[in-house]
N, CA, C and O of each residue as an XYZ file, in Angstrom:
340
protein
N       4.119    -86.221     17.622
C       3.579    -87.092     16.611
C       3.741    -86.417     15.262
O       3.712    -85.190     15.166
N       3.908    -87.205     14.240
C       4.043    -86.711     12.887
C       2.768    -87.050     12.135
O       2.306    -88.191     12.176
N       2.200    -86.075     11.454
C       1.018    -86.323     10.638
C       1.493    -86.983      9.346
O       2.264    -86.387      8.594
N       1.043    -88.199      9.084
C       1.415    -88.868      7.843
C       0.327    -88.718      6.785
O       0.607    -88.815      5.590
N      -0.906    -88.484      7.212
C      -1.986    -88.231      6.267
C      -3.044    -87.387      6.968
O      -3.352    -87.606      8.140
N      -3.591    -86.426      6.245
C      -4.604    -85.521      6.788
C      -5.878    -85.733      5.997
O      -5.874    -85.630      4.771
N      -6.966    -86.028      6.686
C      -8.236    -86.309      6.033
C      -9.238    -85.270      6.492
O      -9.627    -85.253      7.660
N      -9.655    -84.411      5.595
C     -10.573    -83.332      5.929
C     -11.952    -83.686      5.381
O     -12.143    -83.750      4.167
N     -12.901    -83.914      6.266
C     -14.259    -84.250      5.839
C     -15.230    -83.241      6.410
O     -16.165    -83.601      7.125
N     -15.008    -81.980      6.096
C     -15.892    -80.937      6.606
C     -17.144    -80.850      5.748
O     -17.104    -80.400      4.603
N     -18.233    -81.281      6.314
C     -19.540    -81.154      5.690
C     -20.407    -80.382      6.681
O     -21.145    -80.986      7.459
N     -20.324    -79.051      6.659
C     -20.913    -78.233      7.724
C     -22.380    -78.518      8.035
O     -22.790    -78.446      9.193
N     -23.174    -78.839      7.015
C     -24.592    -79.034      7.263
C     -24.892    -80.407      7.863
O     -25.974    -80.620      8.410
N     -23.950    -81.332      7.767
C     -24.213    -82.699      8.191
C     -23.340    -83.102      9.381
O     -23.846    -83.317     10.482
N     -22.053    -83.201      9.159
C     -21.138    -83.717     10.176
C     -19.758    -83.131      9.928
O     -19.272    -83.124      8.797
N     -19.144    -82.649     10.968
C     -17.814    -82.069     10.835
C     -16.794    -82.979     11.507
O     -16.921    -83.304     12.687
N     -15.784    -83.386     10.746
C     -14.765    -84.292     11.258
C     -13.445    -84.005     10.569
O     -13.410    -83.686      9.380
N     -12.361    -84.120     11.320
C     -11.035    -84.081     10.734
C     -10.289    -85.301     11.232
O     -10.224    -85.552     12.435
N      -9.730    -86.054     10.311
C      -9.010    -87.262     10.676
C      -7.539    -87.119     10.370
O      -7.151    -86.434      9.424
N      -6.718    -87.773     11.181
C      -5.278    -87.699     11.035
C      -4.686    -89.094     11.194
O      -5.057    -89.832     12.107
N      -3.782    -89.446     10.317
C      -2.986    -90.648     10.489
C      -1.710    -90.182     11.164
O      -0.920    -89.456     10.561
N      -1.501    -90.591     12.408
C      -0.396    -90.092     13.228
C       0.629    -91.196     13.484
O       0.284    -92.376     13.554
N       1.884    -90.797     13.621
C       2.929    -91.749     13.964
C       3.941    -91.097     14.895
O       4.189    -89.894     14.819
N       4.519    -91.907     15.773
C       5.622    -91.442     16.617
C       6.925    -92.088     16.155
O       7.929    -92.042     16.866
N       6.909    -92.683     14.980
C       8.081    -93.371     14.446
C       8.044    -94.863     14.699
O       8.731    -95.629     14.024
N       7.242    -95.281     15.673
C       7.095    -96.709     15.988
C       5.656    -97.139     15.730
O       5.408    -98.080     14.977
N       4.719    -96.454     16.353
C       3.305    -96.775     16.228
C       2.629    -95.799     15.270
O       2.958    -94.614     15.245
N       1.691    -96.302     14.491
C       0.898    -95.479     13.583
C      -0.568    -95.780     13.846
O      -0.955    -96.943     13.960
N      -1.393    -94.726     13.942
C      -2.815    -94.928     14.195
C      -3.618    -93.776     13.623
O      -3.084    -92.702     13.345
N      -4.910    -94.017     13.451
C      -5.840    -93.007     12.970
C      -6.544    -92.394     14.170
O      -6.987    -93.108     15.070
N      -6.646    -91.071     14.182
C      -7.380    -90.366     15.231
C      -8.197    -89.259     14.568
O      -7.827    -88.751     13.509
N      -9.291    -88.899     15.189
C     -10.097    -87.826     14.611
C     -10.608    -86.882     15.680
O     -10.649    -87.204     16.867
N     -10.992    -85.719     15.221
C     -11.656    -84.737     16.051
C     -12.952    -84.366     15.345
O     -13.004    -84.355     14.115
N     -13.986    -84.067     16.098
C     -15.296    -83.820     15.503
C     -15.919    -82.533     16.035
O     -15.437    -81.937     16.998
N     -16.985    -82.129     15.390
C     -17.788    -80.995     15.856
C     -17.070    -79.658     15.767
O     -16.283    -79.410     14.854
N     -17.363    -78.806     16.740
C     -16.802    -77.455     16.745
C     -15.287    -77.464     16.867
O     -14.619    -76.579     16.331
N     -14.731    -78.457     17.567
C     -13.280    -78.514     17.689
C     -12.636    -78.800     16.336
O     -11.561    -78.276     16.043
N     -13.274    -79.616     15.515
C     -12.751    -79.881     14.172
C     -12.742    -78.598     13.354
O     -11.800    -78.346     12.604
N     -13.778    -77.793     13.493
C     -13.821    -76.513     12.783
C     -12.723    -75.587     13.287
O     -12.067    -74.916     12.490
N     -12.515    -75.541     14.605
C     -11.489    -74.668     15.184
C     -10.089    -75.117     14.775
O      -9.209    -74.282     14.565
N      -9.876    -76.422     14.662
C      -8.561    -76.945     14.297
C      -8.167    -76.563     12.868
O      -6.989    -76.615     12.513
N      -9.150    -76.180     12.049
C      -8.847    -75.739     10.689
C      -7.896    -74.551     10.692
O      -7.058    -74.417      9.800
N      -8.025    -73.690     11.696
C      -7.179    -72.504     11.793
C      -5.711    -72.824     11.994
O      -4.865    -71.951     11.804
N      -5.383    -74.059     12.374
C      -3.991    -74.452     12.572
C      -3.256    -74.705     11.263
O      -2.028    -74.784     11.234
N      -4.022    -74.830     10.177
C      -3.452    -75.094      8.849
C      -2.472    -76.278      8.881
O      -1.308    -76.149      8.502
N      -2.966    -77.413      9.337
C      -2.148    -78.620      9.451
C      -2.014    -79.320      8.098
O      -2.932    -79.298      7.278
N      -0.859    -79.936      7.882
C      -0.596    -80.665      6.644
C       0.179    -81.935      6.961
O       0.774    -82.072      8.030
N       0.159    -82.858      6.011
C       0.972    -84.072      6.156
C       2.436    -83.674      6.272
O       2.892    -82.758      5.588
N       3.165    -84.358      7.132
C       4.575    -84.077      7.341
C       4.863    -83.155      8.510
O       6.015    -83.023      8.922
N       3.834    -82.515      9.051
C       4.023    -81.630     10.198
C       4.101    -82.435     11.485
O       3.468    -83.482     11.616
N       4.884    -81.935     12.435
C       4.944    -82.529     13.764
C       3.991    -81.763     14.659
O       3.990    -80.532     14.676
N       3.168    -82.510     15.411
C       2.163    -81.893     16.279
C       2.222    -82.493     17.678
O       2.714    -83.604     17.876
N       1.719    -81.746     18.627
C       1.547    -82.210     19.998
C       0.062    -82.518     20.163
O      -0.772    -81.653     19.895
N      -0.288    -83.727     20.596
C      -1.694    -84.102     20.702
C      -2.023    -84.665     22.080
O      -1.192    -85.299     22.730
N      -3.247    -84.418     22.501
C      -3.826    -85.085     23.670
C      -4.937    -85.957     23.107
O      -5.747    -85.507     22.296
N      -4.965    -87.202     23.544
C      -5.889    -88.176     22.969
C      -6.710    -88.863     24.050
O      -6.280    -88.990     25.197
N      -7.895    -89.299     23.662
C      -8.697    -90.202     24.482
C      -8.805    -91.493     23.680
O      -9.264    -91.492     22.538
N      -8.375    -92.597     24.294
C      -8.411    -93.897     23.631
C      -9.476    -94.742     24.322
O      -9.465    -94.907     25.541
N     -10.390    -95.271     23.521
C     -11.509    -96.030     24.057
C     -11.614    -97.354     23.301
O     -11.450    -97.389     22.081
N     -11.881    -98.421     24.008
C     -12.090    -99.724     23.391
C     -13.414   -100.287     23.885
O     -13.756   -100.164     25.061
N     -14.144   -100.898     22.981
C     -15.400   -101.512     23.409
C     -15.561   -102.870     22.746
O     -15.112   -103.092     21.622
N     -16.206   -103.761     23.463
C     -16.482   -105.111     22.971
C     -17.966   -105.183     22.651
O     -18.790   -104.686     23.418
N     -18.313   -105.793     21.533
C     -19.709   -105.985     21.173
C     -19.860   -107.317     20.458
O     -18.873   -107.914     20.028
N     -21.083   -107.775     20.335
C     -21.347   -109.061     19.693
C     -22.172   -108.869     18.436
O     -23.072   -108.032     18.376
N     -21.838   -109.669     17.432
C     -22.610   -109.668     16.196
C     -23.910   -110.436     16.442
O     -24.096   -111.035     17.502
N     -24.791   -110.412     15.469
C     -26.041   -111.166     15.580
C     -25.778   -112.669     15.630
O     -26.617   -113.436     16.104
N     -24.614   -113.085     15.140
C     -24.239   -114.501     15.172
C     -23.550   -114.871     16.485
O     -23.130   -116.015     16.657
N     -23.430   -113.923     17.408
C     -22.836   -114.195     18.705
C     -21.315   -114.104     18.749
O     -20.704   -114.479     19.750
N     -20.697   -113.610     17.676
C     -19.238   -113.476     17.646
C     -18.813   -112.185     18.341
O     -19.444   -111.142     18.169
N     -17.747   -112.263     19.121
C     -17.214   -111.077     19.783
C     -16.442   -110.215     18.788
O     -15.646   -110.721     17.997
N     -16.684   -108.936     18.837
C     -15.961   -107.961     18.018
C     -15.479   -106.855     18.933
O     -16.025   -106.638     20.015
N     -14.444   -106.159     18.481
C     -13.864   -105.078     19.269
C     -13.735   -103.832     18.414
O     -13.436   -103.908     17.222
N     -13.961   -102.694     19.030
C     -13.808   -101.409     18.351
C     -12.860   -100.557     19.180
O     -13.023   -100.434     20.394
N     -11.875    -99.973     18.523
C     -10.971    -99.025     19.162
C     -11.245    -97.651     18.565
O     -11.359    -97.504     17.348
N     -11.348    -96.656     19.425
C     -11.602    -95.299     18.962
C     -10.584    -94.370     19.613
O     -10.401    -94.394     20.831
N      -9.918    -93.546     18.791
C      -8.959    -92.572     19.292
C      -9.480    -91.189     18.913
O      -9.613    -90.870     17.732
N      -9.769    -90.379     19.914
C     -10.315    -89.044     19.694
C      -9.297    -88.002     20.140
O      -8.740    -88.086     21.234
N      -9.067    -87.027     19.282
C      -8.158    -85.931     19.604
C      -8.922    -84.905     20.435
O      -9.955    -84.395     20.003
N      -8.413    -84.607     21.624
C      -9.045    -83.591     22.479
C      -8.282    -82.273     22.451
O      -8.821    -81.233     22.829
N      -7.031    -82.315     22.003
C      -6.243    -81.101     21.858
C      -5.124    -81.373     20.864
O      -4.471    -82.415     20.920
N      -4.910    -80.438     19.962
C      -3.841    -80.594     18.976
C      -3.204    -79.222     18.760
O      -3.897    -78.209     18.660
N      -1.887    -79.209     18.691
C      -1.154    -77.957     18.483
C       0.055    -78.236     17.603
O       0.646    -79.314     17.659
N       0.409    -77.256     16.799
C       1.623    -77.380     15.982
C       2.841    -77.386     16.882
O       2.903    -76.643     17.862
N       3.801    -78.219     16.551
C       5.058    -78.294     17.296
C       6.021    -77.316     16.631
O       6.481    -77.552     15.514
N       6.317    -76.237     17.307
C       7.173    -75.193     16.721
C       8.580    -75.335     17.210
O       9.449    -74.550     16.830
């Protein structure tokens, strides 16, 4: 996967998250890593334009609004990320 955008939202006292806009040349999606793993991933010194190897967990959930309308949420979480050398 190629990192097209890197979003660093490290707020140590509140919430630690790193987000990545990833693409394989066909599909593009946003994925994030949180907590201690987000802090550890900082050591990889990732930047936009780098190619990385990722393991992901993709989750979808259906929920209803107060008006009874069906809504869907997709969540992509990075469980492992490494620089492609």
